[in-house]
C-alpha positions in Angstrom: 1.1 20.9 -6.0 -1.0 17.6 -6.0 -1.8 16.2 -9.4 -5.5 15.3 -9.6 -7.3 13.3 -12.3 -11.1 13.3 -12.3 -12.9 10.3 -13.7 -16.5 11.2 -14.8 -19.2 10.5 -17.4 -19.8 12.9 -20.3 -23.1 14.0 -18.7 -21.1 15.2 -15.6 -18.6 17.2 -17.6 -20.1 20.6 -17.0 -20.5 20.0 -13.3 -16.8 18.9 -13.0 -15.6 22.0 -15.0 -17.9 24.5 -13.3 -18.1 23.2 -9.7 -15.6 20.5 -8.8 -12.4 21.9 -10.4 -12.9 25.5 -9.3 -13.6 24.3 -5.8 -10.5 22.2 -5.6 -8.5 25.1 -7.0 -9.9 27.4 -4.3 -11.6 29.7 -6.9 -15.2 28.9 -5.8 -17.0 27.7 -2.7 -18.7 24.3 -2.6 -21.9 26.1 -3.5 -20.3 27.6 -6.6 -19.8 31.2 -5.2 -16.6 33.0 -6.1 -13.9 32.4 -3.5 -10.2 33.1 -2.9 -9.3 30.2 -0.6 -6.6 28.8 -2.7 -5.8 25.1 -3.0 -3.0 22.6 -3.7 -4.7 20.8 -6.7 -3.3 20.7 -10.2 -6.1 19.3 -12.4 -5.0 17.0 -15.1 -7.3 17.0 -18.2 -7.3 14.9 -21.3 -5.8 16.6 -24.3 -7.6 14.6 -27.0 -11.1 13.2 -27.4 -10.1 10.9 -30.2 -11.2 7.3 -29.7 -7.9 6.0 -30.8 -5.8 8.1 -28.4 -7.8 8.8 -25.3 -6.6 5.7 -23.5 -3.0 6.5 -24.0 -3.6 10.0 -22.8 -5.7 8.9 -19.9 -3.1 6.3 -18.8 -0.4 9.0 -19.0 -2.4 11.4 -16.8 -3.4 8.7 -14.3 0.2 7.7 -14.0 1.1 11.4 -13.3 -1.7 11.8 -10.8 -1.3 11.6 -7.0 -5.1 11.5 -6.5 -7.9 10.1 -8.6 -11.4 11.3 -8.0 -14.3 9.3 -9.4 -17.6 11.3 -9.8 -20.7 9.2 -9.6 -23.6 10.7 -11.5 -26.9 9.6 -13.2 -25.2 7.8 -16.0 -22.2 6.2 -14.3 -23.9 2.8 -14.0 -24.7 2.6 -17.7 -23.2 -0.6 -19.2 -21.0 1.3 -21.7 -19.3 3.2 -18.8 -17.4 0.0 -17.8 -15.3 0.4 -21.0 -14.5 4.1 -20.3 -14.8 5.0 -16.6 -14.3 1.4 -15.5 -11.1 1.2 -17.6 -9.8 4.4 -16.0 -10.6 3.2 -12.5 -8.9 -0.1 -13.2 -5.8 1.8 -14.3 -5.8 3.9 -11.1 -6.1 0.7 -9.0 -3.3 -1.0 -11.0 -1.0 2.0 -10.5 -1.9 2.0 -6.8 -3.3 5.6 -6.8 -5.2 7.1 -4.0 -8.8 7.0 -5.1 -11.7 9.0 -3.7 -15.4 8.8 -4.7 -17.7 11.8 -4.9 -21.4 10.9 -5.3 -23.5 13.7 -6.8 -26.6 12.2 -5.3 -27.7 8.8 -4.0 -26.5 7.0 -7.1 -25.5 3.4 -6.7 -21.8 2.5 -6.8 -21.3 0.7 -10.2 -19.9 -2.8 -10.4 -16.6 -1.6 -11.9 -15.9 0.3 -8.8 -15.7 -2.9 -6.8 -12.7 -5.2 -6.3 -11.8 -8.2 -4.1 -10.0 -7.1 -1.0 -6.7 -9.1 -0.8 -6.9 -9.3 3.0 -10.6 -10.0 3.7 -11.4 -11.6 0.3 -14.6 -9.6 0.2 -15.9 -7.6 -2.7 -15.9 -4.0 -1.7 -15.6 -0.5 -3.3 -12.1 0.5 -4.3 -12.5 3.8 -2.3 -14.8 5.5 0.2 -17.4 8.1 -0.7 -16.6 11.6 0.5 -17.9 15.1 0.3 -16.2 17.7 -1.7 -14.8 19.6 1.4 -13.4 16.3 2.7 -11.8 15.6 -0.7 -10.2 19.1 -0.8 -9.0 18.8 2.8 -7.2 15.5 2.0 -5.7 17.0 -1.2 -4.5 20.1 0.6 -2.9 18.0 3.3 -1.6 15.3 0.9 2.0 15.7 1.9 1.3 15.4 5.5 -1.1 12.5 5.1 -4.7 12.1 6.5 -4.2 9.3 9.0 -5.4 9.8 12.5 -3.4 7.9 15.1 -5.8 8.7 18.0 -8.9 6.6 18.9 -12.4 8.2 18.7 -12.7 8.0 22.5 -9.4 9.9 23.0 -10.5 12.6 20.5 -13.6 13.3 22.6 -11.5 14.1 25.7 -10.9 17.7 26.7 -7.3 19.0 26.6 -6.8 18.5 30.3 -7.7 14.8 30.1 -5.6 14.4 27.0 -2.5 15.7 28.8 -2.9 13.0 31.4 -2.3 10.4 28.8 1.1 11.9 27.7 3.1 9.2 29.5 1.0 6.5 27.7 1.7 8.1 24.4 5.5 8.0 25.0 5.2 4.4 26.1 3.2 3.4 23.0 5.8 5.3 20.9 8.6 3.3 22.5 6.8 0.0 21.9 6.0 0.8 18.3 9.6 1.9 17.6 10.6 -1.5 19.0 8.4 -3.3 16.5 10.2 -1.4 13.7 13.6 -2.5 15.0 12.3 -6.1 15.3 11.1 -6.0 11.7 14.6 -5.1 10.5 16.0 -8.0 12.5 13.5 -10.4 10.9 14.4 -9.1 7.4 18.1 -9.9 8.1 17.1 -13.4 9.2 15.1 -13.9 6.0 18.1 -12.6 3.9 20.5 -15.0 5.8 18.1 -17.9 5.1 17.7 -17.3 1.4 21.4 -16.6 0.9 22.3 -19.9 2.6 19.8 -21.8 0.5 20.9 -20.2 -2.7 24.6 -20.8 -1.9 23.9 -24.4 -1.2 21.9 -24.8 -4.3 24.6 -23.3 -6.5 27.2 -25.5 -4.9 25.0 -28.6 -5.5 24.6 -27.5 -9.1 28.4 -27.5 -9.5 28.7 -30.9 -7.9 26.0 -32.4 -10.1 27.7 -31.1 -13.2 31.0 -32.7 -12.1 29.8 -36.0 -10.8 26.6 -37.0 -12.7 27.1 -38.0 -16.3 25.4 -36.2 -19.2 22.6 -35.9 -20.2 21.1 -36.8 -16.8 23.1 -34.0 -15.1 21.6 -31.4 -17.4 18.0 -32.4 -16.5 18.9 -32.3 -12.8 20.7 -29.0 -13.0 17.9 -27.4 -15.2 15.3 -28.5 -12.6 17.3 -27.1 -9.7 17.9 -23.8 -11.5 14.1 -23.4 -12.1 13.5 -24.1 -8.5 16.2 -21.5 -7.6 14.5 -18.9 -9.7 11.1 -19.6 -8.1 12.8 -19.4 -4.7 14.3 -16.0 -5.6 11.0 -14.6 -6.8 9.5 -15.5 -3.4 12.5 -13.8 -1.7 11.9 -10.6 -3.7 8.2 -10.7 -2.8 9.0 -11.1 0.9 11.4 -8.2 0.7 8.8 -6.0 -1.0 6.3 -6.9 1.7 8.8 -6.0 4.4 9.6 -2.7 2.7 6.0 -1.8 2.5 5.3 -2.7 6.1 8.4 -0.8 7.4 7.4 2.3 5.4 4.0 2.2 7.0 5.6 1.8 10.5 7.8 4.8 9.8 4.8 6.9 8.8 3.1 6.0 12.1 6.3 6.8 14.0 6.4 10.2 12.3 2.8 10.9 13.2 3.5 9.9 16.8 6.5 12.2 16.9 4.3 15.2 16.0 2.7 14.8 19.4 6.1 14.6 21.2 8.7 17.3 22.0 11.2 15.9 19.5 11.0 14.4 16.1 14.1 12.3 15.9 13.3 10.1 12.9 12.0 13.1 10.8 15.2 15.1 11.6 17.4 12.1 10.8 15.8 11.8 7.4 16.2 15.5 6.7 19.9 15.4 7.7 20.4 12.4 5.5 18.6 14.2 2.6 21.0 17.2 3.1 24.0 14.9 3.0 22.7 13.2 -0.2 22.0 16.6 -1.9 21.2 15.7 -5.5 22.5 12.1 -5.4 19.9 9.4 -5.8 18.8 7.6 -2.6 18.7 3.8 -2.9 16.5 2.3 -0.2 17.5 -0.8 1.8 14.7 -2.8 0.1 16.1 -1.9 -3.4 19.6 -2.8 -2.3 18.5 -6.1 -0.8 16.6 -7.1 -3.9 19.8 -7.0 -5.9 21.0 -10.2 -4.3 18.1 -12.5 -5.3 18.1 -10.8 -8.7 21.8 -11.7 -9.1 21.1 -15.4 -8.2 18.2 -15.5 -10.6 20.4 -14.2 -13.4 23.0 -16.9 -12.6 20.3 -19.6 -12.7 18.9 -18.2 -16.0 22.4 -18.1 -17.6 22.9 -21.8 -16.7 19.4 -22.7 -18.1 20.2 -20.9 -21.4 23.6 -22.7 -21.6 21.9 -26.0 -21.1 19.3 -25.3 -23.8 22.0 -24.2 -26.2 24.1 -27.3 -25.4 21.1 -29.5 -25.9 20.3 -27.9 -29.3 23.9 -28.2 -30.5 24.1 -31.9 -29.5 20.8 -32.7 -31.1 
């Protein structure tokens, strides 16, 4: 089941309860007629309406949710909604939840639904507006994903014409697979670079402590350790970015494999999952992050030792 949290104004409560939730559950049609279509939604509702506890309850439900639906109605642009609906939307964005907007009419998108895109630097809505059937389709296919790898021009071709492009599909699959392998190689180069720099830095710290007289050596070492921690934070951020990019590439590869006779990567993952059984799987990215964290801990211990030494001497 897919956990769904609905953000809405109080004036839209009845519509959400009588129309949206039954439709997502497959109990009613989009027009509100009885239905038995079924659905994959598990609607999360707030347990308390107390002003002192609704935020904690809402944060808990949003954290549990896979999908957050924002219902735009007549009152969603009221100034007071920024502290309620706007806060819930901000939590969903912060937790990186998949957000979808349902507009009950031609209501404007309120300002709290906008954020600065980190790539284009433009102020744009946090999600796209969709119809209820589109929202339900995405929820029901949540596990599979809703990404379409084919271009609009290809989609318009008849089946015979599409089959003529099978060789091109295999070629593109091979090329994209190569980019994933190249990404792994670049990650190893990054790790090698930062390990070399950190090793050199720790060696220099030892030399400075042994050669330079106190208290000058303490200032130099403290500065170098701070620089090392900043360096390791950058290293962790790069590894996170590489992990996100590689996960996206694997998703595209899996989508491509659905159009091919064999699904090698998908089967490989299932075999590995069977081998792991109930044991926790630790990703390469998580394992790689342990190294910069270890260096950062070493630098932090040295800084603490310097501070303690300085306090004792003073």
